[in-house]
All heavy atoms as an XYZ file, in Angstrom:
657
protein
N     -39.700     68.698     42.738
C     -40.737     68.019     43.430
C     -41.294     68.942     44.520
O     -42.541     69.022     44.697
C     -40.302     66.701     44.023
C     -41.467     66.008     44.722
S     -41.010     64.582     45.702
C     -40.482     63.420     44.495
N     -40.438     69.611     45.248
C     -40.932     70.478     46.322
C     -41.782     71.632     45.830
O     -42.850     71.850     46.324
C     -39.678     71.005     47.072
C     -38.884     70.129     47.935
C     -37.615     70.712     48.432
C     -39.740     69.591     49.109
N     -41.284     72.254     44.786
C     -42.026     73.440     44.240
C     -43.303     72.917     43.567
O     -44.348     73.627     43.708
C     -41.100     74.196     43.277
C     -41.923     75.279     42.581
C     -39.924     74.806     43.967
N     -43.244     71.831     42.948
C     -44.454     71.293     42.263
C     -45.560     70.962     43.248
O     -46.700     70.977     42.885
N     -45.194     70.627     44.460
C     -46.211     70.203     45.459
C     -46.430     71.292     46.505
O     -47.156     71.088     47.451
C     -45.768     68.936     46.152
C     -45.913     67.734     45.272
O     -46.985     67.400     44.877
N     -44.810     67.205     44.844
N     -45.801     72.405     46.354
C     -45.849     73.491     47.399
C     -47.245     74.067     47.593
O     -47.502     74.612     48.662
C     -44.850     74.600     47.017
N     -48.147     73.927     46.635
C     -49.494     74.481     46.850
C     -50.349     73.505     47.690
O     -51.422     73.896     48.105
C     -50.162     74.725     45.514
C     -50.263     73.437     44.645
O     -49.233     72.764     44.475
O     -51.398     73.129     44.226
N     -49.867     72.347     47.974
C     -50.585     71.363     48.802
C     -50.230     71.637     50.235
O     -49.049     71.553     50.674
C     -50.155     69.931     48.419
C     -50.852     68.888     49.156
O     -51.325     69.088     50.296
N     -50.949     67.703     48.580
N     -51.206     71.922     51.107
C     -50.962     72.221     52.524
C     -50.153     71.148     53.248
O     -49.377     71.409     54.139
C     -52.331     72.362     53.135
C     -53.213     72.742     51.971
C     -52.658     72.024     50.778
N     -50.317     69.893     52.771
C     -49.588     68.770     53.438
C     -48.075     68.841     53.151
O     -47.301     68.199     53.814
C     -50.151     67.411     52.991
C     -51.564     67.238     53.469
C     -52.117     65.936     53.032
O     -51.656     65.264     52.126
N     -53.195     65.536     53.676
N     -47.618     69.661     52.180
C     -46.215     69.747     51.838
C     -45.576     70.968     52.437
O     -44.384     71.142     52.387
C     -46.072     69.809     50.319
C     -46.122     68.478     49.693
C     -47.221     67.650     49.483
C     -45.014     67.731     49.221
N     -46.801     66.470     48.942
C     -45.432     66.528     48.716
C     -43.620     67.992     49.133
C     -44.632     65.595     48.137
C     -42.810     67.049     48.532
C     -43.277     65.875     48.101
N     -46.346     71.846     53.096
C     -45.778     73.127     53.559
C     -44.628     72.867     54.578
O     -43.554     73.476     54.441
C     -46.867     73.963     54.291
C     -47.787     74.551     53.229
C     -48.892     75.452     53.935
O     -48.870     75.562     55.164
O     -49.704     75.982     53.182
N     -44.804     71.987     55.508
C     -43.716     71.715     56.484
C     -42.548     71.055     55.825
O     -41.363     71.235     56.195
C     -44.229     70.903     57.634
C     -45.055     71.694     58.607
O     -44.872     72.893     58.712
N     -45.963     71.054     59.251
N     -42.793     70.264     54.758
C     -41.678     69.576     54.039
C     -40.850     70.674     53.404
O     -39.584     70.637     53.403
C     -42.215     68.543     53.051
C     -41.113     68.015     52.202
C     -42.998     67.501     53.677
N     -41.502     71.671     52.744
C     -40.753     72.774     52.095
C     -39.981     73.587     53.138
O     -38.825     73.910     52.932
C     -41.751     73.697     51.309
C     -41.065     74.907     50.737
C     -42.431     72.871     50.205
N     -40.573     73.848     54.272
C     -39.818     74.588     55.340
C     -38.680     73.814     55.806
O     -37.617     74.351     56.005
C     -40.804     74.929     56.486
C     -41.773     75.998     56.183
C     -42.653     76.333     57.425
N     -43.771     77.043     56.999
C     -45.017     76.571     56.903
N     -45.231     75.325     57.223
N     -46.022     77.349     56.525
N     -38.813     72.517     56.010
C     -37.711     71.663     56.442
C     -36.593     71.655     55.423
O     -35.414     71.756     55.768
C     -38.255     70.231     56.692
C     -37.189     69.236     57.244
C     -36.738     69.643     58.621
C     -37.811     67.875     57.208
N     -36.935     71.537     54.204
C     -35.950     71.538     53.115
C     -35.220     72.850     53.095
O     -34.018     72.924     52.871
C     -36.585     71.301     51.780
N     -35.935     73.948     53.304
C     -35.286     75.277     53.325
C     -34.315     75.335     54.491
O     -33.194     75.821     54.310
C     -36.359     76.370     53.566
O     -37.292     76.298     52.488
C     -35.706     77.718     53.604
N     -34.644     74.799     55.642
C     -33.752     74.873     56.817
C     -32.481     74.024     56.599
O     -31.448     74.351     57.192
C     -34.493     74.524     58.080
O     -34.755     73.114     58.028
N     -32.615     72.926     55.850
C     -31.441     72.044     55.679
C     -30.627     72.287     54.415
O     -29.579     71.744     54.266
C     -31.920     70.578     55.690
C     -32.339     70.113     57.020
N     -31.447     69.789     58.007
C     -33.559     69.986     57.580
C     -32.099     69.446     59.133
N     -33.383     69.576     58.910
N     -31.158     73.148     53.573
C     -30.433     73.402     52.291
C     -29.189     74.336     52.523
O     -29.148     75.099     53.460
C     -31.406     74.095     51.356
N     -28.291     74.161     51.645
C     -27.135     75.085     51.630
C     -27.644     76.423     51.038
O     -28.689     76.493     50.374
C     -25.998     74.508     50.806
C     -25.374     73.264     51.404
C     -24.347     72.664     50.489
N     -24.942     72.084     49.325
C     -24.798     70.809     48.943
N     -23.958     70.006     49.606
N     -25.333     70.337     47.864
N     -26.911     77.478     51.318
C     -27.385     78.847     50.936
C     -27.793     78.978     49.483
O     -28.847     79.479     49.171
C     -26.248     79.711     51.298
C     -25.594     79.112     52.420
C     -25.667     77.584     52.075
N     -27.031     78.439     48.551
C     -27.361     78.533     47.102
C     -28.586     77.707     46.786
O     -29.427     78.193     46.044
C     -26.205     78.129     46.242
N     -28.751     76.556     47.383
C     -29.934     75.677     47.151
C     -31.147     76.333     47.744
O     -32.232     76.339     47.168
C     -29.712     74.347     47.817
C     -28.639     73.491     47.229
C     -28.277     72.276     48.121
O     -28.524     72.352     49.335
O     -27.707     71.319     47.547
N     -30.986     76.924     48.940
C     -32.035     77.644     49.618
C     -32.588     78.798     48.700
O     -33.750     78.975     48.565
C     -31.584     78.143     50.948
C     -32.546     78.829     51.814
C     -31.913     79.305     53.088
N     -31.527     78.116     53.857
C     -30.330     78.045     54.538
N     -29.468     79.073     54.534
N     -30.011     76.941     55.175
N     -31.654     79.590     48.161
C     -32.020     80.675     47.309
C     -32.778     80.160     46.098
O     -33.837     80.736     45.716
C     -30.792     81.462     46.872
N     -32.265     79.118     45.443
C     -32.961     78.548     44.259
C     -34.402     78.098     44.629
O     -35.349     78.266     43.877
C     -32.161     77.372     43.653
C     -31.026     77.866     42.830
C     -30.472     76.758     41.937
N     -30.121     75.557     42.676
C     -28.961     75.369     43.230
N     -27.986     76.232     43.198
N     -28.699     74.198     43.888
N     -34.550     77.470     45.803
C     -35.850     76.985     46.159
C     -36.804     78.142     46.371
O     -37.978     78.096     45.870
C     -35.763     76.151     47.525
C     -37.021     75.713     48.120
C     -37.872     74.873     47.206
C     -36.797     74.947     49.421
N     -36.391     79.157     47.067
C     -37.260     80.266     47.339
C     -37.604     81.037     46.046
O     -38.714     81.494     45.822
C     -36.676     81.191     48.382
C     -36.585     80.582     49.754
C     -35.864     81.524     50.764
C     -37.930     80.187     50.283
N     -36.602     81.204     45.176
C     -36.833     81.895     43.895
C     -37.860     81.032     43.084
O     -38.740     81.585     42.465
C     -35.491     82.056     43.130
C     -34.642     83.124     43.796
C     -35.773     82.402     41.671
C     -33.179     83.151     43.321
N     -37.702     79.725     43.097
C     -38.567     78.907     42.355
C     -40.049     78.968     42.916
O     -40.976     78.918     42.105
C     -38.133     77.413     42.376
O     -36.903     77.321     41.690
N     -40.187     79.094     44.200
C     -41.519     79.227     44.788
C     -42.157     80.493     44.314
O     -43.371     80.485     43.958
C     -41.426     79.229     46.316
C     -41.210     77.885     47.007
C     -40.969     78.081     48.512
C     -42.387     76.971     46.730
N     -41.447     81.630     44.373
C     -42.068     82.853     43.985
C     -42.321     82.912     42.537
O     -43.328     83.463     42.037
C     -41.351     84.133     44.486
C     -41.361     84.200     45.965
C     -39.963     84.196     43.980
N     -41.449     82.331     41.677
C     -41.634     82.304     40.228
C     -42.859     81.463     39.874
O     -43.634     81.818     39.014
C     -40.410     81.776     39.549
C     -39.293     82.787     39.480
C     -38.033     82.235     38.834
O     -37.917     81.006     38.634
O     -37.124     83.040     38.536
N     -43.038     80.381     40.650
C     -44.268     79.583     40.373
C     -45.515     80.373     40.757
O     -46.480     80.362     40.072
C     -44.208     78.278     41.192
C     -45.489     77.470     40.929
C     -45.486     76.065     41.398
N     -46.855     75.618     41.172
C     -47.477     74.804     42.024
N     -46.894     74.358     43.174
N     -48.739     74.442     41.819
N     -45.396     81.118     41.866
C     -46.509     82.019     42.237
C     -46.769     83.025     41.190
O     -47.919     83.394     40.960
N     -45.699     83.546     40.523
C     -45.898     84.522     39.486
C     -46.729     83.982     38.336
O     -47.459     84.674     37.698
C     -44.563     84.993     38.909
C     -43.668     85.820     39.923
O     -44.254     86.322     40.934
O     -42.493     85.948     39.694
N     -46.520     82.675     38.082
C     -47.130     82.027     36.961
C     -48.458     81.371     37.252
O     -49.171     80.920     36.314
C     -46.191     81.036     36.308
C     -44.870     81.641     35.834
C     -43.824     80.606     35.525
O     -44.094     79.390     35.548
N     -42.651     81.084     35.181
N     -48.827     81.253     38.521
C     -49.955     80.487     38.967
C     -50.837     81.382     39.827
O     -50.806     81.260     41.040
C     -49.507     79.229     39.748
C     -50.643     78.256     40.035
O     -51.818     78.618     39.833
O     -50.341     77.186     40.476
N     -51.716     82.163     39.210
C     -52.530     83.040     39.975
C     -53.446     82.393     40.982
O     -53.748     82.927     42.079
C     -53.386     83.819     38.966
C     -52.766     83.576     37.636
C     -51.915     82.302     37.781
N     -53.856     81.126     40.709
C     -54.733     80.423     41.640
C     -54.075     80.068     42.926
O     -54.790     79.827     43.935
N     -52.759     79.934     42.916
C     -52.057     79.556     44.076
C     -51.039     80.611     44.545
O     -50.199     80.340     45.420
C     -51.252     78.210     43.887
C     -52.190     77.031     43.682
N     -52.380     76.463     42.449
C     -53.036     76.389     44.519
C     -53.239     75.501     42.563
N     -53.648     75.423     43.830
N     -51.044     81.755     43.863
C     -50.070     82.792     44.139
C     -49.933     83.168     45.615
O     -48.857     83.184     46.156
C     -50.447     84.039     43.296
C     -49.425     85.132     43.480
C     -49.730     86.283     42.497
N     -49.392     85.679     41.148
C     -49.985     86.111     40.014
N     -50.922     87.030     40.033
N     -49.707     85.567     38.838
N     -51.023     83.468     46.242
C     -50.973     83.909     47.629
C     -50.376     82.846     48.556
O     -49.496     83.112     49.406
C     -52.384     84.294     48.181
N     -50.781     81.580     48.308
C     -50.284     80.500     49.150
C     -48.747     80.335     48.963
O     -48.004     80.127     49.886
C     -50.992     79.199     48.836
C     -50.427     77.936     49.536
C     -51.155     76.695     49.208
N     -52.473     76.637     49.692
C     -52.830     76.402     50.979
N     -51.907     76.166     51.843
N     -54.060     76.371     51.336
N     -48.359     80.402     47.699
C     -46.882     80.145     47.393
C     -46.074     81.326     47.939
O     -45.010     81.100     48.514
C     -46.711     80.016     45.876
C     -47.349     78.696     45.332
C     -47.358     78.743     43.810
C     -46.561     77.508     45.840
N     -46.508     82.586     47.777
C     -45.774     83.693     48.278
C     -45.700     83.629     49.806
O     -44.635     83.928     50.416
C     -46.459     85.032     47.942
C     -46.325     85.420     46.447
C     -46.927     86.580     46.009
C     -45.508     84.673     45.497
C     -46.802     86.992     44.702
C     -45.448     85.094     44.205
C     -46.114     86.251     43.760
O     -45.978     86.664     42.485
N     -46.812     83.293     50.449
C     -46.766     83.227     51.948
C     -45.894     82.086     52.429
O     -45.239     82.166     53.435
C     -48.219     83.083     52.451
C     -48.975     84.355     52.382
C     -50.377     84.245     52.986
N     -51.079     85.479     52.931
C     -52.310     85.654     52.511
N     -52.982     84.580     52.092
N     -52.913     86.821     52.521
N     -45.971     80.949     51.712
C     -45.079     79.844     52.073
C     -43.625     80.271     51.949
O     -42.809     80.002     52.847
C     -45.382     78.636     51.177
C     -44.449     77.410     51.430
C     -44.487     76.898     52.871
C     -44.864     76.285     50.446
N     -43.246     80.913     50.868
C     -41.866     81.321     50.713
C     -41.506     82.312     51.865
O     -40.381     82.204     52.376
C     -41.734     82.086     49.352
N     -42.435     83.202     52.211
C     -42.134     84.124     53.302
C     -42.025     83.398     54.630
O     -41.092     83.729     55.407
C     -43.273     85.182     53.400
N     -42.760     82.370     54.846
C     -42.660     81.626     56.134
C     -41.354     80.832     56.152
O     -40.794     80.552     57.218
C     -43.825     80.654     56.266
O     -43.802     79.546     55.405
N     -40.781     80.550     54.962
C     -39.473     79.812     54.967
C     -38.333     80.737     55.362
O     -37.277     80.247     55.738
C     -39.237     79.289     53.529
S     -40.260     77.930     53.072
N     -38.508     82.056     55.304
C     -37.441     82.910     55.645
C     -36.932     82.752     57.090
O     -35.781     82.980     57.387
C     -37.881     84.377     55.367
C     -38.093     84.782     53.943
C     -38.573     86.220     53.850
C     -36.881     84.547     53.105
N     -37.878     82.356     57.895
C     -37.535     82.130     59.370
C     -36.470     81.022     59.452
O     -35.726     80.978     60.395
C     -38.801     81.769     60.083
C     -38.575     81.391     61.543
C     -39.882     81.050     62.242
O     -40.964     81.200     61.663
O     -39.756     80.550     63.367
N     -36.460     80.082     58.478
C     -35.589     78.955     58.471
C     -34.412     79.170     57.573
O     -33.684     78.178     57.261
C     -36.400     77.724     58.086
C     -37.577     77.462     58.934
C     -38.872     77.900     58.513
C     -37.455     76.909     60.173
C     -39.960     77.730     59.351
C     -38.538     76.689     61.018
C     -39.796     77.132     60.566
O     -40.851     76.934     61.361
N     -34.205     80.405     57.145
C     -33.131     80.725     56.164
C     -32.217     81.818     56.786
O     -32.200     82.941     56.265
C     -33.725     81.160     54.878
N     -31.417     81.448     57.788
C     -30.606     82.463     58.387
C     -29.525     83.001     57.387
O     -29.191     84.141     57.470
C     -29.905     81.732     59.548
C     -29.997     80.300     59.241
C     -31.277     80.143     58.349
N     -29.071     82.193     56.496
C     -28.068     82.593     55.563
C     -28.701     82.568     54.191
O     -29.023     81.539     53.641
C     -26.816     81.643     55.550
C     -25.689     82.153     54.717
C     -24.496     81.237     54.869
O     -24.426     80.480     55.836
O     -23.618     81.325     53.962
N     -28.977     83.766     53.586
C     -29.678     83.889     52.352
C     -29.261     85.203     51.698
O     -29.110     86.209     52.366
C     -31.213     83.870     52.640
C     -32.079     83.965     51.388
C     -31.980     82.682     50.540
C     -33.591     84.101     51.840
N     -29.114     85.164     50.388
C     -28.802     86.356     49.613
C     -29.874     87.425     49.986
O     -31.105     87.174     49.842
C     -28.865     86.016     48.148
C     -28.537     87.162     47.237
O     -28.831     88.296     47.567
O     -28.058     86.915     46.122
N     -29.438     88.591     50.415
C     -30.410     89.661     50.776
C     -31.415     90.034     49.662
O     -32.522     90.377     49.932
C     -29.523     90.863     51.143
C     -28.165     90.351     51.403
C     -28.097     89.062     50.596
N     -30.962     89.921     48.427
C     -31.862     90.251     47.339
C     -32.960     89.243     47.240
O     -34.120     89.621     46.941
C     -31.057     90.280     45.998
C     -30.086     91.469     45.938
C     -29.215     91.377     44.734
N     -28.405     90.155     44.935
C     -27.375     89.802     44.145
N     -27.058     90.484     43.108
N     -26.653     88.689     44.414
N     -32.704     87.955     47.490
C     -33.752     86.933     47.492
C     -34.689     87.214     48.632
O     -35.891     87.126     48.462
C     -33.100     85.476     47.573
C     -34.210     84.458     47.723
C     -32.251     85.267     46.393
N     -34.188     87.471     49.839
C     -35.031     87.752     50.961
C     -35.933     88.945     50.676
O     -37.157     88.865     50.929
C     -34.152     88.020     52.167
C     -34.925     88.238     53.473
C     -33.989     88.456     54.705
N     -33.158     87.338     54.908
C     -33.475     86.195     55.581
N     -34.730     86.108     56.082
N     -32.592     85.216     55.744
N     -35.421     90.031     50.135
C     -36.252     91.188     49.829
C     -37.282     90.868     48.771
O     -38.406     91.351     48.877
C     -35.316     92.308     49.275
C     -34.435     92.897     50.350
C     -33.388     93.871     49.776
O     -33.535     94.270     48.617
O     -32.439     94.233     50.517
N     -36.932     90.090     47.755
C     -37.905     89.752     46.718
C     -39.071     88.884     47.298
O     -40.257     89.151     47.014
C     -37.206     88.938     45.639
C     -37.969     88.864     44.356
O     -38.661     89.790     44.016
O     -37.804     87.807     43.659
N     -38.757     87.968     48.148
C     -39.772     87.142     48.838
C     -40.631     87.988     49.662
O     -41.896     87.966     49.645
C     -39.156     86.007     49.660
C     -40.201     85.307     50.479
C     -38.447     84.977     48.678
N     -40.069     88.883     50.498
C     -40.809     89.753     51.389
C     -41.703     90.688     50.582
O     -42.844     90.934     51.018
C     -39.895     90.599     52.285
C     -39.211     89.664     53.354
C     -38.101     90.449     54.105
O     -37.615     91.500     53.639
O     -37.736     89.888     55.190
N     -41.239     91.237     49.473
C     -41.971     92.139     48.691
C     -43.245     91.443     48.076
O     -44.377     92.030     48.144
C     -41.127     92.723     47.550
C     -41.873     93.697     46.644
C     -40.932     94.314     45.555
N     -40.127     93.320     44.885
C     -40.553     92.583     43.850
N     -41.812     92.693     43.420
N     -39.776     91.732     43.277
N     -43.063     90.243     47.606
C     -44.199     89.568     47.043
C     -45.151     89.154     48.125
O     -46.409     89.266     47.937
C     -43.695     88.332     46.269
C     -43.139     88.636     44.888
C     -42.754     87.337     44.229
N     -42.474     87.521     42.849
C     -41.240     87.663     42.358
N     -40.138     87.731     43.142
N     -41.039     87.756     41.068
N     -44.738     88.660     49.265
C     -45.641     88.259     50.326
C     -46.414     89.466     50.817
O     -47.575     89.292     51.229
C     -44.864     87.637     51.481
N     -45.813     90.608     50.912
C     -46.457     91.843     51.364
C     -47.692     92.223     50.571
O     -48.611     92.872     51.010
C     -45.487     93.016     51.395
N     -47.757     91.728     49.284
C     -48.837     92.009     48.405
C     -50.146     91.352     48.982
O     -51.258     91.789     48.689
C     -48.617     91.449     47.010
C     -47.487     92.242     46.277
S     -46.935     91.487     44.700
C     -48.341     90.696     44.053
N     -50.010     90.311     49.810
C     -51.114     89.621     50.283
C     -51.358     89.681     51.814
O     -52.230     89.101     52.330
C     -50.982     88.095     49.861
C     -51.098     87.908     48.404
C     -49.981     87.812     47.653
C     -52.353     87.829     47.797
C     -50.096     87.666     46.260
C     -52.471     87.673     46.441
C     -51.321     87.622     45.647
N     -50.506     90.443     52.459
C     -50.685     90.728     53.906
C     -51.565     91.936     54.090
O     -51.460     92.899     53.366
C     -49.343     90.933     54.544
C     -48.542     89.693     54.602
O     -49.101     88.583     54.534
O     -47.235     89.767     54.703
N     -52.430     91.874     55.043
C     -53.235     93.027     55.320
C     -52.387     94.241     55.772
O     -51.338     94.008     56.423
C     -54.138     92.650     56.448
C     -53.505     91.411     57.056
C     -52.650     90.808     56.065
N     -52.726     95.442     55.390
C     -51.896     96.600     55.802
C     -51.992     96.764     57.303
O     -52.975     96.493     57.994
C     -52.634     97.759     55.085
C     -53.993     97.287     54.737
C     -53.905     95.776     54.612
N     -50.862     97.233     57.807
C     -50.818     97.511     59.270
C     -51.095     99.001     59.499
O     -50.748     99.828     58.655
C     -49.446     97.161     59.845
O     -48.430     97.906     59.140
C     -49.173     95.689     59.741
N     -51.749     99.240     60.632
C     -52.075    100.652     60.972
C     -51.246    101.057     62.142
O     -50.912    100.228     63.022
C     -53.555    100.854     61.215
O     -53.961     99.976     62.277
C     -54.348    100.622     60.052
N     -50.786    102.274     62.160
C     -49.926    102.756     63.240
C     -50.616    103.347     64.387
O     -51.293    103.395     65.174
């Protein structure tokens, strides 16, 4: 239900809250599901990737590979930084 409604702005805080309260394995599955849905849904890809990235703030305990995967996908839609 969370992933299915994640493209709706009214659900963003619900997804973040679920991320913060989930156990590490559940948290990883939620974030993986968000980016996988983004992979399959070009119309909502940027929103889903950014939402997953915003959830990282609420995921202190997370498999580093999942964190890196989310960050890599979200970086595709972030403007480049200049030094």
